[in-house]
C-alpha positions as CSV (number, residue, x, y, z in Angstrom):
1,X,264.2,323.9,215.9
2,X,263.5,320.4,216.0
3,X,259.8,319.2,216.1
4,X,258.5,315.8,216.7
5,X,255.4,314.8,214.9
6,X,252.1,314.8,216.6
7,X,252.1,311.2,217.4
8,X,255.7,311.6,219.0
9,X,254.7,314.7,220.9
10,X,251.4,313.2,222.5
11,X,253.4,310.0,223.7
12,X,256.1,312.5,225.3
13,X,253.2,314.9,226.8
14,X,251.4,311.9,228.2
15,X,254.7,310.4,229.8
16,X,256.0,313.6,231.4
17,X,253.0,316.0,231.8
18,X,250.7,313.4,233.4
19,X,251.6,311.7,236.7
20,X,251.3,308.0,237.1
21,X,247.8,306.1,237.3
22,X,246.6,305.6,240.8
23,X,246.9,301.9,241.4
24,X,243.5,302.2,243.4
25,X,240.5,302.3,240.9
26,X,237.4,304.2,242.6
27,X,235.5,304.3,239.1
28,X,233.1,301.6,240.8
29,X,231.9,304.0,243.3
30,X,228.3,304.5,242.9
31,X,225.4,305.3,245.1
32,X,224.5,302.2,247.3
33,X,225.8,300.2,250.3
34,X,228.2,297.5,250.9
35,X,230.9,296.2,248.6
36,X,231.8,297.4,245.4
37,X,234.5,296.2,242.9
38,X,237.8,296.6,244.4
39,X,236.6,297.5,247.7
40,X,235.3,295.1,250.6
41,X,233.3,296.7,253.3
42,X,234.3,296.8,256.9
43,X,231.0,296.3,259.1
44,X,227.4,295.7,257.7
45,X,226.0,296.8,254.5
46,X,224.1,299.6,256.4
47,X,227.2,300.8,258.0
48,X,228.8,301.3,254.6
49,X,227.0,303.9,252.4
50,X,227.9,305.7,249.4
51,X,226.3,308.8,248.8
52,X,226.7,312.1,246.9
53,X,228.2,314.9,249.1
54,X,230.6,317.7,249.1
55,X,234.3,316.4,249.0
56,X,237.4,317.7,250.3
57,X,237.8,320.3,247.7
58,X,234.3,321.5,247.6
59,X,233.1,319.4,244.8
60,X,230.0,317.2,244.5
61,X,231.2,313.5,244.5
62,X,230.5,310.2,245.8
63,X,231.6,309.6,249.1
64,X,232.0,306.5,251.3
65,X,230.2,307.1,254.6
66,X,230.7,304.9,257.6
67,X,227.3,305.1,259.5
68,X,227.8,303.1,262.9
69,X,225.3,301.0,264.6
70,X,225.3,300.8,268.5
71,X,227.6,297.6,268.3
72,X,231.1,298.0,269.6
73,X,232.9,296.6,266.5
74,X,233.5,297.3,263.0
75,X,231.3,300.5,261.9
76,X,232.5,301.1,258.2
77,X,235.4,301.7,255.7
78,X,237.0,299.0,253.4
79,X,239.9,296.8,252.6
80,X,240.7,297.0,248.9
81,X,241.3,294.2,246.6
82,X,245.1,292.7,246.4
83,X,247.5,294.7,244.3
84,X,250.6,293.4,242.9
85,X,253.7,295.3,243.6
86,X,257.4,295.1,243.5
87,X,258.8,294.9,247.0
88,X,262.1,296.4,246.3
89,X,260.0,299.9,245.6
90,X,258.6,302.2,247.7
91,X,254.8,303.2,248.0
92,X,252.5,305.9,249.3
93,X,249.0,305.4,250.5
94,X,246.5,308.3,250.9
95,X,242.8,308.9,251.9
96,X,240.6,311.9,252.8
97,X,238.9,311.5,255.9
98,X,236.3,313.6,257.9
99,X,234.4,312.8,261.2
100,X,231.2,314.3,262.3
101,X,229.4,314.7,265.9
102,X,231.6,313.0,268.2
103,X,234.9,311.5,268.8
104,X,233.6,308.2,269.8
105,X,235.1,305.2,268.3
106,X,238.8,305.3,266.5
107,X,239.8,306.4,263.1
108,X,242.0,303.7,261.5
109,X,244.3,304.0,258.2
110,X,246.6,301.2,257.4
111,X,247.7,298.5,255.1
112,X,248.3,294.7,254.7
113,X,251.3,293.3,253.0
114,X,251.2,289.6,251.8
115,X,253.3,287.1,250.2
116,X,251.9,284.5,247.7
117,X,250.3,282.5,250.2
118,X,248.7,285.4,251.8
119,X,251.0,285.3,255.0
120,X,251.7,288.8,256.4
121,X,254.9,290.4,255.5
122,X,254.9,294.0,257.0
123,X,257.9,295.2,258.9
124,X,258.4,298.2,261.1
125,X,261.3,300.5,260.1
126,X,263.5,298.6,262.4
127,X,262.8,295.5,260.7
128,X,260.6,293.9,263.3
129,X,257.5,292.0,261.8
130,X,254.2,293.2,262.4
131,X,251.1,291.5,261.2
132,X,248.4,294.4,261.1
133,X,250.2,297.6,260.6
134,X,248.5,300.9,260.8
135,X,249.8,304.2,259.8
136,X,247.0,305.8,262.1
137,X,244.8,304.8,264.9
138,X,243.1,307.2,267.0
139,X,240.9,310.8,266.6
140,X,241.2,313.1,263.8
141,X,242.5,316.7,264.9
142,X,238.9,318.3,264.6
143,X,235.4,317.2,263.7
144,X,233.6,318.5,260.8
145,X,237.0,318.8,258.9
146,X,238.4,317.0,256.1
147,X,242.0,315.8,256.4
148,X,244.3,313.9,254.2
149,X,246.0,311.0,255.8
150,X,249.3,309.9,253.9
151,X,251.4,307.0,254.7
152,X,254.5,305.3,253.4
153,X,255.5,301.5,253.0
154,X,259.2,301.0,251.8
155,X,260.9,298.7,249.9
156,X,262.7,295.6,251.7
157,X,266.1,297.3,251.6
158,X,265.1,300.4,253.2
159,X,267.2,301.5,256.2
160,X,266.1,304.8,257.2
161,X,264.1,305.3,260.7
162,X,262.3,308.5,259.8
163,X,258.6,308.6,259.3
164,X,257.6,310.7,256.5
165,X,253.8,310.1,256.6
166,X,251.5,312.5,258.2
167,X,247.9,314.2,258.4
168,X,247.4,317.4,256.4
169,X,244.7,319.9,256.5
170,X,243.1,321.4,253.3
171,X,245.8,323.9,253.2
172,X,248.4,321.4,253.0
173,X,249.7,322.1,256.4
174,X,251.1,318.7,258.2
175,X,249.2,318.7,261.4
176,X,250.4,315.3,262.7
177,X,253.0,312.7,261.9
178,X,252.0,309.0,261.0
179,X,254.0,305.7,261.3
180,X,255.5,304.3,258.2
181,X,256.3,300.6,257.4
182,X,258.4,298.5,255.1
183,X,258.0,295.2,253.2
184,X,259.8,292.0,253.2
185,X,261.6,290.4,249.9
186,X,258.7,288.1,249.5
187,X,255.8,290.7,249.8
188,X,253.7,290.2,246.6
189,X,250.5,292.2,247.3
190,X,249.5,295.3,249.1
191,X,245.9,296.3,250.4
192,X,244.9,299.9,251.4
193,X,242.5,299.9,254.3
194,X,240.7,302.5,256.4
195,X,237.9,302.2,259.0
196,X,235.8,303.5,261.6
197,X,235.9,301.1,264.5
198,X,234.1,300.6,267.8
199,X,232.0,303.9,267.5
200,X,228.4,302.9,269.3
201,X,227.1,306.7,268.6
202,X,224.6,306.1,266.0
203,X,224.6,310.0,265.3
204,X,228.3,309.9,264.2
205,X,229.2,309.6,260.5
206,X,232.8,309.2,259.1
207,X,233.5,310.0,255.5
208,X,236.1,308.9,253.1
209,X,237.1,310.3,249.8
210,X,240.0,309.7,247.2
211,X,241.8,306.7,248.2
212,X,245.4,306.3,246.5
213,X,248.2,304.0,246.2
214,X,251.1,305.2,244.1
215,X,254.7,304.1,243.6
216,X,257.1,306.7,244.9
217,X,259.1,307.2,241.8
218,X,259.1,310.9,240.8
219,X,255.9,310.7,238.7
220,X,253.5,310.2,241.7
221,X,251.4,313.5,242.4
222,X,252.9,315.5,245.2
223,X,251.3,316.1,248.3
224,X,250.2,319.6,247.2
225,X,248.8,317.9,244.1
226,X,246.5,315.7,246.2
227,X,245.6,318.7,248.5
228,X,244.9,321.2,245.6
229,X,244.5,319.4,242.3
230,X,245.0,321.5,239.3
231,X,246.3,324.1,241.7
232,X,249.7,325.7,242.3
233,X,251.3,322.5,243.5
234,X,253.2,319.8,241.6
235,X,253.6,319.9,237.6
236,X,250.8,322.7,237.4
237,X,253.6,325.4,237.9
238,X,255.8,324.2,235.1
239,X,253.3,322.9,232.4
240,X,250.6,325.4,231.0
241,X,247.5,324.2,229.4
242,X,246.2,325.9,226.2
243,X,243.1,324.1,225.2
244,X,244.2,320.7,224.0
245,X,247.8,321.7,224.0
246,X,250.3,321.7,226.8
247,X,253.7,323.4,227.1
248,X,256.6,323.9,229.2
249,X,259.1,326.9,229.1
250,X,261.0,326.3,232.4
251,X,264.0,324.5,231.2
252,X,265.2,321.2,229.7
253,X,263.4,318.1,229.9
254,X,265.1,314.7,230.2
255,X,263.9,311.3,229.6
256,X,266.1,308.4,230.8
257,X,268.6,311.1,232.0
258,X,268.7,313.2,234.8
259,X,271.2,316.1,233.1
260,X,269.3,317.0,229.9
261,X,271.6,319.3,227.9
262,X,268.8,320.5,225.3
263,X,265.1,321.3,225.4
264,X,264.6,317.5,225.0
265,X,267.3,315.2,225.8
266,X,266.3,311.4,225.5
267,X,268.7,308.6,226.5
268,X,267.5,305.7,224.4
269,X,265.5,304.9,221.4
270,X,262.3,307.1,220.0
271,X,259.7,305.2,218.3
272,X,257.8,307.7,215.8
273,X,255.7,307.6,212.6
274,X,257.1,310.7,211.5
275,X,259.9,313.4,212.6
276,X,259.7,316.9,211.0
277,X,262.9,319.3,211.3
278,X,262.8,323.0,210.8
279,X,265.8,324.1,208.8
280,X,268.3,326.0,210.6
281,X,270.6,326.0,207.3
282,X,269.7,326.7,203.8
283,X,268.5,324.0,201.5
284,X,271.4,323.1,199.0
285,X,269.7,323.7,195.7
286,X,272.5,326.6,195.6
287,X,274.5,323.6,194.0
288,X,272.8,324.1,190.8
289,X,273.5,327.8,190.5
290,X,276.1,328.7,187.8
291,X,278.6,330.0,190.0
292,X,278.6,327.2,192.4
293,X,282.5,326.2,192.9
294,X,282.2,322.6,192.4
295,X,285.4,320.9,193.2
296,X,287.3,318.9,190.5
297,X,287.2,315.2,191.1
298,X,291.2,315.4,191.6
299,X,290.7,317.9,194.4
300,X,288.2,315.6,196.0
301,X,290.3,312.6,195.5
302,X,293.3,314.6,197.2
303,X,291.0,315.9,200.2
304,X,289.9,312.4,201.0
305,X,293.6,311.1,200.6
306,X,294.6,313.8,203.3
307,X,291.6,314.0,205.6
308,X,289.8,310.6,205.3
309,X,286.1,312.0,204.8
310,X,284.3,314.3,202.3
311,X,284.6,318.1,201.8
312,X,282.1,319.9,204.3
313,X,281.1,316.5,205.9
314,X,282.2,316.0,209.8
315,X,284.7,313.5,210.2
316,X,283.8,309.9,212.0
317,X,285.6,311.4,215.2
318,X,283.7,314.6,215.3
319,X,280.3,312.8,215.0
320,X,281.1,310.4,217.7
321,X,282.1,312.9,220.0
322,X,279.6,315.4,219.1
323,X,276.7,313.7,217.7
324,X,274.8,314.6,214.6
325,X,272.5,317.6,214.2
326,X,269.8,316.2,212.0
327,X,268.7,319.0,210.1
328,X,272.2,320.2,209.2
329,X,273.5,316.5,208.1
330,X,270.4,315.8,206.0
331,X,271.3,319.3,204.2
332,X,274.7,318.3,203.8
333,X,273.9,314.8,202.5
334,X,271.6,316.6,200.1
335,X,274.5,318.5,199.0
336,X,276.4,315.8,198.1
337,X,273.7,314.2,196.3
338,X,273.2,317.2,194.1
339,X,277.0,317.3,193.6
340,X,277.2,313.9,192.4
341,X,274.1,314.6,189.9
342,X,276.4,317.4,188.4
343,X,279.3,315.0,188.2
344,X,277.1,312.5,186.4
345,X,275.7,314.9,184.0
346,X,279.5,316.0,183.3
347,X,280.3,312.4,182.7
348,X,277.4,311.8,180.5
349,X,278.7,314.7,178.6
350,X,282.2,313.6,178.2
351,X,280.7,309.9,177.0
352,X,278.5,311.6,174.4
353,X,281.4,313.5,173.2
354,X,283.5,310.4,173.0
355,X,280.8,308.4,171.2
356,X,280.1,311.2,168.9
357,X,283.5,313.1,168.3
358,X,282.2,314.9,165.3
359,X,279.1,316.8,167.0
C-alpha cells in the first residue's frame, strides 16, 4: 500500500474533506449596533442590533437583529460588501431568518449584481434585465421559527428556467420555493442582502444568522450540511474523524478526474516533500545470496538484442500503457544496481588476475 507523507496527506485531506470557504466573512460580528466590516446596515443603528442569542442549531451565537421603529421604511438587515466573482459560474446564497411577534412588514432576501461601473447586471432566468432582484419578499411560513432561505444566481450562459431556491425548516424540509436569477457576461461583483422592511410594530424582531455565499462547484456544503452542520448530511457520511485524523473507506477518491481507478487517483502533478512506499515485493538483497542465478553478460546481451529491454524490467510499451508501480519498479531498479555491483566485482577480480598472473 502506498502512503503519502504527512505533508501531502494533510494537503489532500484539506482539499477533499473540507468544503470551500464561505465567501462571506462573519468573523466581524460582535455585540453592538450598526455597521461592521463587510456588512452595511439597512436602517438606523438602533434598528440593527447584534446580540448573543440562540441560533438555528440551538447554540449560543451572535445574531443580527432587526428591531423596527415606528417608521414605514428600512427596519434592519444588511447589504454585504462587494464580492468579486466569475460571471460564468453559479453561486448559492443563504441565510437563516426568524421573525417574532407579528407578520407586520416584509422579510426580504436578495442580491445585487454589478459590473465594474456599478451598473446593475442581474437577469431573470429568461434573460430579462432586473435592477433589484429578490429571491424572496413576503412573510415567513411561521413566527418564532428559524428558516433557511436559499437562492441561486447562475452564470450568464445558463439556459434553464427551473428555480432551485427554497425555504427550508430546521429538519431540512423544503416548505416553499424561491426565485432564482442569473448574471450577465460583464457581472463583476455580487452583494448578499437581506432585510426587514416597512414594519411599524416596535414589538417585532427579526433575527438573522449564518449568511453564506458559495460557488456551486461540488465543494460547497450541501443543504443538509447547512441545516445540520456536522450531522448526517454531506461529507460527514463518508469522512470519519478520529482525533486529529480523518479517514474514508467508502470507495475511490479522484483529484482532477471523475473516474478514479484506485484508492487515490490524481490526474495531474503532486508536489510533496517526501513520499513513503510500503513494499509489496521483497527487497532485492537476495541478489547477494550465493545461489542467486546471476545471468552471464552474453545472456544479457542476447536478451537485449531480442527484446529491447533488460530482463525483469517492463518494456517501454508496457510502462506507457499500464503505468509504473512505484514500489515494484524501485525494487527492480535496485535489483539491477545490485547485479551491476556483482558484475563490477567480477570484472575487478579478472583485472587483478590479468595484472598479477602469478597470484
